Every structure is written in C-alpha cells, then in structure tokens.
C-alpha positions as CSV (number, residue, x, y, z in Angstrom):
1,M,97.7,114.5,81.4
2,L,98.7,112.1,84.1
3,D,98.8,113.1,87.8
4,C,101.9,111.2,88.9
5,A,102.1,112.9,92.3
6,P,100.6,109.9,94.1
7,L,103.2,107.6,92.6
8,V,106.0,110.0,93.6
9,T,104.8,110.0,97.1
10,A,104.2,106.2,97.3
11,V,107.6,105.3,95.8
12,E,109.5,107.7,98.0
13,R,107.6,106.5,101.1
14,L,108.2,102.9,100.3
15,A,111.9,103.4,99.5
16,D,112.4,105.2,102.8
17,R,110.7,102.4,104.6
18,F,113.0,99.8,103.0
19,R,116.0,102.0,103.9
20,A,114.9,102.1,107.6
21,L,114.1,98.4,108.0
22,P,116.2,96.3,110.4
23,Q,118.1,93.5,108.8
24,S,115.9,90.8,110.2
25,R,112.8,92.3,108.7
26,L,114.5,93.4,105.5
27,R,115.4,89.8,104.6
28,G,111.8,88.7,104.9
29,V,110.6,91.3,102.3
30,A,113.7,91.5,100.1
31,E,112.2,89.4,97.3
32,A,109.1,91.5,97.1
33,G,111.1,94.7,97.1
34,L,113.4,93.5,94.3
35,D,110.4,92.2,92.3
36,L,108.8,95.6,92.6
37,A,112.0,97.5,91.6
38,R,112.3,95.2,88.5
39,E,108.6,95.6,87.6
40,L,108.9,99.4,87.7
41,S,112.1,99.4,85.8
42,C,110.7,97.1,83.1
43,A,107.6,99.2,82.8
44,A,109.7,102.3,82.2
45,Q,111.9,100.6,79.6
46,R,108.8,99.3,77.8
47,L,107.5,102.8,77.5
48,E,110.8,104.3,76.4
49,L,112.1,101.4,74.2
50,P,109.0,99.4,73.1
51,D,110.9,97.4,70.5
52,R,113.6,96.1,72.9
53,E,113.4,93.5,75.6
54,P,113.7,95.2,79.0
55,L,117.0,94.7,80.9
56,L,116.5,93.1,84.3
57,M,117.6,95.2,87.3
58,P,120.3,93.3,89.1
59,D,120.1,92.0,92.6
60,D,122.5,94.3,94.4
61,G,121.6,93.0,97.9
62,V,119.1,93.8,100.5
63,Y,120.7,97.1,101.6
64,A,120.3,98.5,98.1
65,L,116.6,97.8,97.8
66,G,115.4,101.2,99.0
67,D,117.6,102.9,96.4
68,Q,116.7,100.5,93.7
69,I,112.9,101.1,94.3
70,A,113.5,104.9,94.3
71,V,115.5,104.8,91.1
72,A,113.1,102.5,89.2
73,G,110.1,104.6,90.4
74,H,111.7,107.8,89.2
75,D,112.7,106.2,85.9
76,L,109.0,105.2,85.4
77,L,107.9,108.7,86.3
78,A,110.2,110.2,83.7
79,A,109.0,107.7,81.1
80,L,105.3,108.4,81.9
81,A,106.0,112.1,81.4
82,G,106.6,111.3,77.7
83,H,103.5,109.1,77.5
84,P,100.7,111.2,79.1
85,G,97.9,108.8,78.1
86,R,99.2,105.7,79.9
87,H,96.9,105.7,82.9
88,D,97.1,101.9,82.8
89,V,100.8,101.8,83.5
90,L,100.4,104.4,86.3
91,D,97.6,102.5,87.9
92,Q,99.4,99.2,87.8
93,A,102.5,100.8,89.4
94,L,100.4,102.3,92.2
95,R,98.8,98.9,92.8
96,S,102.2,97.2,92.9
97,V,103.7,99.7,95.3
98,A,100.7,99.4,97.6
99,K,100.9,95.6,97.6
100,V,104.5,95.7,98.7
101,E,103.8,98.4,101.3
102,E,101.1,96.1,102.8
103,L,103.9,93.5,103.5
104,L,105.8,96.0,105.7
C-alpha cells in the first residue's frame, strides 16, 4: 500500500504558494507550474486510462496555476489509490513537486 500523505502535503503546500505569489514572481515560474500540473494530470490519466493518450491540461492563465496544481495532484492521488503498487509514479510526482518548489 502506498503512503500518499507526503504527496498530499507537498501538492497542497505548493498550490498555496502559487496562489500567494505576487504577479511579478508568478510570471517567472508560471511555465514550471503549468508543466507540473500537466505532468501530474497525465500521470493520473495514464493510470486510469492506460489505452488512451492523456489529454493535456489547458493553460488557463497564471492566476489559475495554484488551483490547477491542486486539482491535478488530487486526481493523481485518486488514481494511485486504485494502483497501490505504483511507487514509481508516486516517487516521480514527489520529485517533480520538489523541483518546482525549489524554484519558488
């Protein structure tokens, strides 16, 4: 069984940080935030629908990034609940979140 608590904490913390960033700083890290949201979303889709090409999360603007990261992270957590042996996906998600967090 996977312990997803570290991912829950990391995703929520990062999403909150994106929501609190001033516009000047947000613009500098927007690409990394969107890339992360898309990565998490695609990972969830690959687990849930392995025979289908993942849909790409849209770019809804810099002010939506915190919410997009949170939604994509929670989607991945839900998908991982149905695939308890996928430590590789969990570990990659944690590394990706940490990498973006370092940019802030």
